[in-house]
BATORRO-924816 format. One record per residue (C-alpha): y, x, z; residue number from 1. Coordinates in Angstrom, 2 decimals, decimal comma, padded with zeros to 5 digits, m for minus. Layout:
N
yy:xx:zz:num
Y:X:Z:NUM
...
END
This chain:
347
yy:xx:zz:num
000,00:000,00:000,00:1
003,61:001,03:m000,38:2
006,76:000,15:001,53:3
007,33:m003,03:m000,51:4
003,81:m004,47:m000,45:5
003,38:m007,89:001,11:6
001,69:m008,02:004,52:7
000,28:m011,38:005,63:8
m000,25:m011,86:009,34:9
m002,60:m014,23:011,17:10
m001,44:m015,12:014,69:11
m004,13:m015,75:017,31:12
m002,49:m016,72:020,58:13
001,21:m017,57:020,45:14
002,49:m017,36:024,00:15
005,93:m016,36:025,20:16
005,85:m012,70:024,17:17
004,59:m013,55:020,69:18
007,22:m016,24:020,15:19
010,13:m014,42:021,73:20
009,45:m010,85:020,61:21
006,77:m010,37:017,95:22
007,46:m013,27:015,59:23
011,25:m012,71:015,50:24
010,76:m009,00:014,81:25
008,09:m009,58:012,15:26
010,43:m012,02:010,40:27
013,04:m009,24:010,04:28
010,66:m007,01:008,05:29
010,86:m007,60:004,28:30
007,58:m008,68:002,72:31
005,95:m009,75:005,99:32
004,84:m013,33:006,50:33
002,94:m015,12:009,25:34
000,58:m017,30:007,23:35
m001,73:m018,83:009,86:36
m001,83:m019,52:013,58:37
m004,40:m020,56:016,18:38
m003,24:m021,23:019,72:39
m004,90:m022,54:022,90:40
m004,74:m026,04:021,42:41
m004,21:m027,29:017,90:42
m001,18:m029,27:019,09:43
000,53:m026,19:020,55:44
m000,35:m024,27:017,40:45
001,39:m026,92:015,31:46
004,52:m026,62:017,42:47
004,57:m022,88:016,83:48
003,96:m023,38:013,11:49
006,90:m025,76:012,81:50
009,20:m023,45:014,75:51
008,29:m020,37:012,70:52
007,46:m021,86:009,29:53
003,80:m020,86:009,44:54
001,97:m022,78:006,73:55
m001,54:m023,06:008,22:56
m002,74:m024,11:011,68:57
m006,33:m023,71:012,89:58
m008,09:m025,13:015,92:59
m010,58:m022,22:015,94:60
m009,33:m018,62:015,92:61
m012,35:m017,55:013,87:62
m010,96:m019,47:010,92:63
m007,83:m017,30:010,99:64
m009,92:m014,13:011,04:65
m011,93:m015,25:008,01:66
m008,97:m016,24:005,84:67
m008,80:m014,19:002,64:68
m005,01:m014,35:002,63:69
m004,74:m012,66:006,05:70
m004,28:m008,88:005,93:71
m003,70:m008,29:009,64:72
m004,32:m010,16:012,88:73
m001,92:m010,23:015,81:74
m003,89:m010,88:018,99:75
m001,59:m012,56:021,49:76
m004,18:m014,26:023,69:77
m004,97:m013,62:027,33:78
m007,17:m010,51:027,81:79
m010,48:m012,45:027,88:80
m010,26:m012,92:024,09:81
m008,86:m009,52:023,14:82
m012,23:m007,91:022,50:83
m013,95:m010,85:020,73:84
m010,99:m011,44:018,40:85
m010,41:m007,75:017,72:86
m014,07:m007,02:016,96:87
m014,33:m010,02:014,64:88
m011,09:m009,12:012,86:89
m012,13:m005,51:012,30:90
m015,53:m006,68:011,04:91
m013,67:m008,90:008,56:92
m011,63:m005,92:007,35:93
m008,34:m006,89:009,00:94
m005,79:m004,62:010,62:95
m005,22:m005,47:014,31:96
m002,20:m005,50:016,61:97
m003,41:m006,36:020,13:98
m001,23:m007,56:022,95:99
m001,48:m005,58:026,21:100
m003,49:m005,26:028,38:101
m006,01:m004,01:025,85:102
m009,19:m005,48:027,34:103
m010,86:m007,06:030,37:104
m012,29:m003,73:031,49:105
m013,04:m000,19:030,33:106
m016,36:m001,08:028,67:107
m014,65:m003,63:026,41:108
m011,82:m001,23:025,64:109
m014,24:001,46:024,55:110
m016,14:m000,96:022,29:111
m012,85:m001,93:020,68:112
m011,85:001,70:020,18:113
m015,23:002,60:018,68:114
m015,01:m000,36:016,28:115
m011,49:000,68:015,30:116
m012,66:004,22:014,53:117
m015,47:002,88:012,33:118
m013,30:000,36:010,53:119
m010,69:002,58:008,95:120
m008,17:m000,20:009,64:121
m004,80:000,20:011,36:122
m005,05:m000,70:015,04:123
m002,28:m000,75:017,61:124
m001,83:m002,03:021,14:125
001,52:m003,45:022,19:126
003,52:m000,82:024,09:127
005,17:m001,57:027,42:128
008,96:m001,96:027,26:129
009,19:m000,33:030,69:130
011,07:002,95:030,44:131
011,40:002,71:026,68:132
015,16:003,31:026,49:133
014,98:006,57:028,41:134
011,57:007,68:027,13:135
012,82:010,56:024,98:136
015,16:011,86:027,66:137
012,43:011,74:030,29:138
010,04:013,61:028,04:139
012,68:016,25:027,40:140
013,59:016,65:031,07:141
009,96:016,91:032,15:142
009,21:019,46:029,41:143
012,26:021,54:030,35:144
012,69:023,58:033,54:145
014,76:020,83:035,21:146
011,93:019,86:037,58:147
009,80:022,96:037,50:148
006,17:022,29:038,37:149
005,84:018,60:039,28:150
004,49:018,12:042,79:151
004,83:014,41:043,52:152
005,15:011,28:041,37:153
005,87:008,06:043,24:154
005,90:004,65:041,53:155
007,05:001,54:043,39:156
006,81:m001,95:041,87:157
007,41:m004,75:044,36:158
007,75:m008,24:042,91:159
007,75:m011,80:044,22:160
005,97:m013,69:041,44:161
003,13:m014,71:043,78:162
005,05:m014,81:047,07:163
004,96:m018,62:047,32:164
001,53:m019,63:048,69:165
002,04:m023,17:047,34:166
002,52:m021,99:043,76:167
m000,37:m022,78:041,38:168
m002,92:m020,23:040,28:169
m001,60:m018,11:037,41:170
m004,01:m016,89:034,75:171
m003,12:m013,30:035,68:172
m004,66:m014,02:039,11:173
m007,94:m015,21:037,60:174
m010,51:m012,54:036,70:175
m012,13:m014,92:034,18:176
m009,06:m014,52:031,99:177
m007,52:m011,22:033,11:178
m010,55:m009,09:033,89:179
m009,75:m006,10:036,07:180
m006,07:m005,94:035,18:181
m004,19:m005,91:038,49:182
m000,45:m006,70:038,39:183
001,39:m004,10:036,25:184
m000,93:m001,22:037,17:185
m002,01:m000,65:033,57:186
001,55:m000,84:032,27:187
002,82:001,80:034,65:188
m000,28:003,95:034,18:189
000,59:004,03:030,48:190
004,17:005,09:031,24:191
002,97:007,82:033,59:192
000,48:009,05:030,99:193
003,28:009,33:028,46:194
005,46:011,46:030,70:195
003,08:013,36:032,97:196
m000,42:013,31:031,48:197
m003,62:011,96:032,98:198
m005,21:011,68:036,41:199
m008,41:013,49:037,36:200
m009,17:011,61:040,60:201
m008,18:008,11:041,78:202
m008,38:006,41:045,17:203
m007,17:002,83:045,66:204
m007,05:m000,04:048,10:205
m006,26:m003,64:047,17:206
m005,38:m006,75:049,13:207
m005,32:m010,49:048,41:208
m002,91:m012,21:050,82:209
m003,19:m015,73:049,35:210
m006,91:m016,19:048,77:211
m006,87:m019,71:047,28:212
m004,46:m021,61:045,03:213
m004,34:m024,91:043,20:214
m005,48:m024,81:039,59:215
m002,57:m026,01:037,45:216
m004,84:m027,97:035,09:217
m007,68:m029,34:037,25:218
m005,60:m029,42:040,48:219
m008,66:m028,16:042,34:220
m008,47:m025,28:044,82:221
m009,72:m022,05:043,27:222
m010,24:m018,55:044,59:223
m007,66:m015,93:043,68:224
m009,81:m013,20:042,11:225
m007,13:m010,65:041,22:226
m005,55:m008,88:044,22:227
m001,92:m009,48:045,23:228
m001,25:m005,80:045,90:229
m002,65:m002,37:045,13:230
m001,99:001,09:046,54:231
m003,16:004,10:044,55:232
m003,33:007,77:045,49:233
m004,30:010,01:042,58:234
m004,45:013,66:041,65:235
m003,12:014,50:038,20:236
m004,71:017,01:035,84:237
m001,49:019,02:036,20:238
m002,06:019,35:039,95:239
000,67:016,86:040,90:240
000,04:014,08:043,41:241
000,58:010,49:042,27:242
001,37:007,60:044,62:243
001,66:004,02:043,35:244
002,47:000,91:045,38:245
002,48:m002,44:043,58:246
002,74:m005,92:045,03:247
003,35:m009,42:043,71:248
004,04:m011,08:047,07:249
007,27:m009,41:048,20:250
010,15:m011,89:048,47:251
013,00:m009,42:049,00:252
012,14:m006,63:046,64:253
014,10:m003,68:045,23:254
014,05:m002,62:041,59:255
010,95:m000,94:040,19:256
011,45:002,81:040,37:257
009,70:006,04:039,50:258
010,53:009,09:041,61:259
009,49:012,57:040,53:260
009,77:015,65:042,71:261
009,28:019,17:041,35:262
009,67:022,69:042,66:263
013,27:022,89:041,38:264
014,53:019,34:040,94:265
013,90:015,61:041,18:266
014,37:012,51:039,02:267
014,56:008,79:039,72:268
014,04:006,27:036,92:269
015,26:002,72:037,61:270
013,30:000,39:035,34:271
015,69:m002,54:035,89:272
018,60:m000,94:034,04:273
017,01:002,21:032,56:274
019,26:004,53:034,54:275
018,11:008,04:035,35:276
019,41:010,05:038,28:277
018,64:013,71:038,85:278
019,06:016,37:041,48:279
018,44:020,09:041,05:280
018,35:022,93:043,54:281
021,14:022,34:046,09:282
023,22:020,08:043,85:283
023,68:016,40:044,78:284
022,25:013,40:042,96:285
024,01:012,39:039,77:286
023,32:010,05:036,89:287
021,94:011,58:033,70:288
023,03:009,22:030,90:289
020,71:008,63:027,98:290
022,58:010,06:024,95:291
023,19:007,28:022,37:292
021,21:009,12:019,71:293
018,31:009,62:022,13:294
017,81:005,97:023,09:295
014,40:004,81:021,94:296
014,53:001,34:020,37:297
011,77:m001,26:020,24:298
009,99:m000,73:016,91:299
006,41:m001,86:017,63:300
006,14:m004,46:014,88:301
007,81:m002,19:012,32:302
005,52:000,70:013,28:303
002,44:m001,47:012,80:304
003,53:m002,78:009,40:305
004,63:000,68:008,24:306
001,20:002,08:009,10:307
m000,48:m000,68:007,08:308
001,74:000,31:004,16:309
000,64:003,92:004,41:310
003,01:005,31:007,03:311
002,16:007,28:010,18:312
m000,48:005,99:012,55:313
001,23:003,87:015,21:314
001,25:004,50:018,96:315
000,02:003,44:021,37:316
m003,35:003,21:019,68:317
m006,64:001,97:021,08:318
m007,42:005,44:022,45:319
m004,23:005,23:024,52:320
m005,33:001,78:025,63:321
m008,68:003,17:026,74:322
m006,93:005,79:028,86:323
m004,90:003,29:030,86:324
m007,88:000,93:031,11:325
m009,86:003,86:032,50:326
m007,18:004,34:035,18:327
m007,28:000,62:036,04:328
m011,09:000,70:036,12:329
m011,04:003,71:038,42:330
m008,69:001,95:040,84:331
m010,88:m001,16:040,84:332
m014,10:000,81:041,42:333
m012,47:002,89:044,15:334
m011,41:m000,26:045,99:335
m014,84:m001,87:045,64:336
m016,81:001,19:046,73:337
m014,30:002,67:049,20:338
m014,67:006,02:047,44:339
m012,53:008,11:045,15:340
m013,38:007,99:041,43:341
m013,31:011,09:039,25:342
m012,02:010,87:035,68:343
m013,05:010,66:032,96:344
m015,49:007,86:033,76:345
m018,75:008,69:031,97:346
m020,39:005,25:032,07:347
END
């Protein structure tokens, strides 16, 4: 393909992120058209089709995968369908853009990555927007001598999404739909991998403070099967220590932050406004603005389409997805077994 070739997209799962981010950005790319959609119900699929001028609506996602006029599939479902849809789409010869988190667990992620390698198709997992604006500056600062050898990385993400015990069960709190994906652990693991490399040992504890909630559809009481909080202590391959504290039940919470302490300096990244503060040697803390030319824009949809048309392979790819799913898996296993987990996980 070349830069002007038409790319026809099949949408499977059209939730908020797909409607508010992916579809608007795909529409801006010349020669790209969403030609079919399948959502959780045919009625909701029709509403999406009307809103975005998508000509065909299907009640069964498999019909989208098998359409001859679909070149690529955008998987926007909850994680429980990521692997089945992706594997079927690759088998049908389609390119695949998969919404994060990549899979229910590490085993699924690896099957998806192996299928992608065999297929020769373009595959991409949706990147996290967290830290995107300052990504290039952070990479440059970490690679320079600003920090020196990194000794401690500390990530804090305290949110109140699940603080109300009377709130209904969210699908992200249900392991049937979300697998082993706990809060934003995978998202921030991906950010940390980008800037500091991978972990070699993980220890974690998890807690569920509200153990039952009302199902929003059946109105029955159901068990909460994804923990409300997680604390991780990890050793990085670089030798640095990593500490992560994440909670979804904190009512009065600060902004999500990443603090990095090295032998010469320190950095704090505020994910709420993408500000970076630094301190070096005996100097005080000061803001380090992201230079205008160094701001990294959101280009995920364009990167995916460009790769289909013969451009560079997009990132993050399924291999990147496997790495953060491995971190999430390690945290889950550590909590279950009350032992540390060494990486990489062999089985």
